[in-house]
C-alpha positions as CSV (number, residue, x, y, z in Angstrom):
1,X,-20.1,-6.0,32.1
2,X,-18.7,-6.5,35.4
3,X,-18.7,-4.3,38.4
4,X,-16.4,-2.0,37.9
5,X,-18.7,-0.4,35.5
6,X,-20.9,0.8,38.1
7,X,-18.7,1.5,40.1
8,X,-17.1,4.1,37.8
9,X,-20.2,5.4,36.8
10,X,-21.0,6.3,40.7
11,X,-17.4,7.7,40.6
12,X,-18.0,9.8,37.6
13,X,-21.2,11.7,39.0
14,X,-18.7,12.0,42.0
15,X,-16.5,13.9,39.6
16,X,-18.9,16.2,38.0
17,X,-20.0,17.0,41.6
18,X,-16.4,18.2,42.2
19,X,-16.3,20.1,39.0
20,X,-19.5,22.2,39.7
21,X,-18.4,22.9,43.4
22,X,-14.9,24.1,42.0
23,X,-13.4,21.5,44.4
24,X,-9.9,21.0,43.5
25,X,-9.2,17.5,44.8
26,X,-8.7,15.3,42.0
27,X,-8.5,12.5,44.5
28,X,-11.7,10.9,42.7
29,X,-11.1,11.9,38.9
30,X,-7.9,9.3,39.4
31,X,-9.9,7.0,41.5
32,X,-12.4,6.9,38.1
33,X,-9.7,6.6,35.8
34,X,-7.9,3.1,37.7
35,X,-11.4,2.0,38.0
36,X,-12.0,2.6,34.1
37,X,-8.9,0.9,33.2
38,X,-9.7,-2.2,35.4
39,X,-13.1,-2.6,34.1
40,X,-11.9,-2.5,30.6
41,X,-9.2,-5.2,31.4
42,X,-11.7,-7.3,33.1
43,X,-13.5,-7.3,29.9
44,X,-11.0,-8.4,28.0
45,X,-9.9,-10.7,30.8
46,X,-13.5,-12.9,29.3
47,X,-13.1,-11.4,26.1
48,X,-9.9,-10.3,24.5
49,X,-11.4,-8.4,21.5
50,X,-13.4,-6.5,23.7
51,X,-12.8,-2.8,23.1
52,X,-9.4,-3.4,21.1
53,X,-10.0,0.5,19.2
54,X,-10.8,3.6,21.8
55,X,-14.2,3.9,20.0
56,X,-15.3,0.8,20.7
57,X,-15.8,1.1,24.4
58,X,-18.6,3.5,24.5
59,X,-20.2,1.6,21.5
60,X,-19.7,-2.0,23.0
61,X,-21.3,-0.4,26.6
62,X,-24.3,1.6,24.2
63,X,-22.6,4.9,25.1
64,X,-23.8,4.3,28.9
65,X,-20.8,5.8,30.6
66,X,-19.7,8.5,28.4
67,X,-15.8,7.5,28.2
68,X,-14.6,9.6,26.1
69,X,-16.5,12.3,27.1
70,X,-15.0,11.9,30.7
71,X,-11.5,11.0,29.8
72,X,-11.2,14.5,28.0
73,X,-13.0,16.0,30.9
74,X,-10.3,14.7,33.4
75,X,-7.2,15.5,31.0
76,X,-8.8,19.1,31.3
77,X,-9.4,18.7,34.8
78,X,-5.3,17.5,35.4
79,X,-4.1,20.7,32.9
80,X,-6.3,22.9,35.3
81,X,-4.8,22.1,38.5
82,X,-1.1,21.7,36.7
83,X,-1.1,18.1,37.2
84,X,0.6,18.0,34.2
85,X,3.1,14.6,35.1
86,X,-0.5,12.9,35.4
87,X,-1.5,14.2,32.2
88,X,1.3,12.3,30.7
89,X,0.8,9.2,32.3
90,X,-3.2,9.0,31.8
91,X,-2.2,9.9,28.2
92,X,0.3,6.9,28.0
93,X,-1.9,4.6,29.7
94,X,-4.6,5.4,27.3
95,X,-2.5,5.1,24.0
96,X,-0.9,1.7,25.2
97,X,-4.5,0.0,26.0
98,X,-5.5,0.4,22.3
99,X,-4.5,-0.2,18.6
100,X,-5.4,2.9,16.7
101,X,-5.7,0.8,13.7
102,X,-8.9,2.3,13.0
103,X,-8.5,5.7,14.9
104,X,-6.0,8.2,15.7
105,X,-5.1,8.9,19.6
106,X,-4.6,12.3,18.2
107,X,-6.7,14.0,21.1
108,X,-4.1,12.0,23.8
109,X,-0.9,13.0,21.7
110,X,-2.0,16.5,21.6
111,X,-2.7,16.2,25.6
112,X,0.7,14.6,26.1
113,X,2.7,17.2,24.2
114,X,0.9,20.1,25.5
115,X,1.4,18.8,29.2
116,X,5.3,17.6,28.3
117,X,5.6,21.6,27.4
118,X,4.1,22.7,30.6
119,X,6.3,21.2,32.5
120,X,9.1,22.3,30.5
121,X,10.4,19.4,28.6
122,X,10.3,21.4,25.6
123,X,12.8,18.9,23.5
124,X,10.6,16.0,24.6
125,X,7.7,18.0,23.1
126,X,8.8,18.7,19.9
127,X,10.5,15.2,19.4
128,X,6.8,13.8,19.7
129,X,5.3,16.1,17.9
130,X,7.6,15.6,15.5
131,X,7.3,11.9,15.3
132,X,3.4,12.3,15.2
133,X,3.2,14.7,12.4
134,X,5.9,12.2,10.9
135,X,3.4,9.2,10.9
136,X,0.4,11.3,10.5
137,X,1.4,14.0,7.9
138,X,-2.3,14.8,7.0
139,X,-3.7,15.4,10.2
140,X,-4.1,19.1,10.9
141,X,-4.3,18.4,14.7
142,X,-0.5,17.0,14.6
143,X,0.5,19.8,12.4
144,X,-0.7,22.3,15.2
145,X,0.6,20.2,17.6
146,X,4.1,20.4,16.2
147,X,3.8,24.5,15.7
148,X,2.9,24.7,19.7
149,X,5.7,22.5,20.3
150,X,8.4,24.7,18.2
151,X,6.5,27.7,19.4
152,X,7.3,27.0,23.2
153,X,11.0,25.7,22.2
154,X,11.4,29.3,20.5
155,X,11.8,27.3,17.2
156,X,9.9,29.7,15.3
157,X,11.7,29.7,12.2
158,X,10.4,25.9,12.3
159,X,6.8,26.8,13.6
160,X,6.4,28.5,10.4
161,X,7.8,26.0,8.6
162,X,4.5,24.2,9.0
163,X,2.1,27.3,8.9
164,X,3.2,28.0,5.7
165,X,2.6,24.5,4.4
166,X,-1.1,25.0,5.2
167,X,-2.0,28.6,5.0
168,X,-0.6,31.9,3.6
169,X,-1.6,35.4,5.3
170,X,-4.4,35.9,2.5
171,X,-5.9,32.7,2.0
172,X,-9.3,32.0,3.7
173,X,-9.8,30.0,6.7
174,X,-11.6,26.6,6.3
175,X,-12.2,23.1,8.9
176,X,-9.4,21.9,7.0
177,X,-6.8,24.5,8.5
178,X,-8.8,26.7,11.5
179,X,-6.1,24.8,14.2
180,X,-3.4,25.4,11.9
181,X,-4.7,29.3,11.9
182,X,-5.4,29.3,15.4
183,X,-1.8,28.1,16.4
184,X,-0.3,30.3,13.5
185,X,-1.4,33.8,15.8
186,X,0.4,32.1,18.3
187,X,3.5,31.6,16.6
188,X,3.3,35.7,15.3
189,X,2.2,37.3,18.7
190,X,5.0,35.3,20.0
191,X,7.6,36.7,17.1
192,X,6.0,40.0,17.9
193,X,4.8,40.2,14.1
194,X,1.5,41.9,15.5
195,X,0.2,42.6,12.2
196,X,0.4,39.0,10.5
197,X,-0.9,38.1,14.6
198,X,-4.0,40.6,13.5
199,X,-4.4,40.0,10.2
200,X,-5.0,36.5,11.2
201,X,-7.1,37.0,13.8
202,X,-9.9,38.6,11.3
203,X,-9.6,36.3,9.3
204,X,-10.4,33.8,12.1
205,X,-13.8,36.2,12.9
206,X,-14.5,35.7,9.4
207,X,-14.6,32.1,9.4
208,X,-16.0,31.9,13.3
209,X,-18.7,33.8,11.8
210,X,-19.6,31.9,8.4
211,X,-19.7,29.1,11.1
212,X,-22.5,31.0,13.3
213,X,-24.2,31.9,10.0
214,X,-24.6,28.3,8.9
215,X,-25.5,26.7,12.5
216,X,-28.8,29.5,12.6
217,X,-29.9,28.4,9.2
218,X,-29.4,24.6,10.4
219,X,-31.5,25.9,13.2
220,X,-34.3,27.3,11.1
221,X,-35.0,24.7,8.9
222,X,-36.2,22.7,12.0
223,X,-39.3,22.2,12.4
224,X,-39.4,24.3,15.4
225,X,-36.9,26.7,14.4
226,X,-38.8,28.4,11.8
227,X,-40.3,31.8,13.5
228,X,-39.2,30.2,16.9
229,X,-37.6,33.9,17.8
230,X,-40.7,35.8,16.3
231,X,-42.6,34.1,19.8
232,X,-39.9,36.5,21.6
233,X,-40.7,39.2,19.6
234,X,-44.6,39.3,20.3
235,X,-46.2,41.3,22.8
236,X,-47.9,39.8,25.5
237,X,-49.7,40.7,28.9
238,X,-49.8,39.2,31.8
239,X,-53.4,38.0,31.2
240,X,-52.3,35.7,28.6
241,X,-50.7,33.3,31.1
242,X,-52.3,33.3,33.9
243,X,-54.5,30.1,34.3
244,X,-58.3,30.7,34.5
245,X,-58.4,28.4,37.8
246,X,-55.6,29.6,39.4
247,X,-56.8,30.8,42.7
248,X,-52.9,32.6,43.6
249,X,-53.3,35.6,41.4
250,X,-49.5,37.0,42.3
251,X,-48.4,33.4,40.5
252,X,-47.2,34.3,37.0
253,X,-46.5,30.9,35.0
254,X,-43.3,31.3,32.5
255,X,-43.8,30.1,28.6
256,X,-40.3,28.2,29.4
257,X,-39.1,26.8,32.7
């Protein structure tokens, strides 16, 4: 691997330091992105087959640099800072850098459409999402993106056409319709149909509760899950956690740190 990977790794650490400290300067994020692109292109200079598909970059580098996660965090940072033009440019660069034959660029298409809408380029956002939805009609994310784009363009009838292809007001929310349900709530709120919006919110709440329950059941099936919560229900005296050899009687040892 070329030196730029280590440079990217160092810069990405700086990025998260900035994020934690709420530093609004995105310069280091931009530098890290340029370095990442340079690292990928540098590898391709030596091996044209390097990372043809987006997912292969992380696989080939043994996930050492967390490229996908970092890129999505970068786009979040640009969005939070209102840097939507840069957001579009980053998405275009990533989409153009890979073949996308084995994987869809869905996350980057969604980010770009959102950025276009945020800049008031509503017709462009709608056109982008319509083309994407036409290319990937089975993609729930492309459907949700088109719904949002049409809502922003105040084409409520067009947005509702997409919603109705996926769900009806009495349907149960599933993994295959969750994103459309969330977009539908936004649609009916924008239309002023609070009754339908509230009904869909309740359906989403049931779905969220089911997911949470399933996760808890999976946790309890793990070797340490069964009865783990009972630990915190037991009554302990202070002496249960005292170190007999400790000379400092005022020091309490916590069970977990």
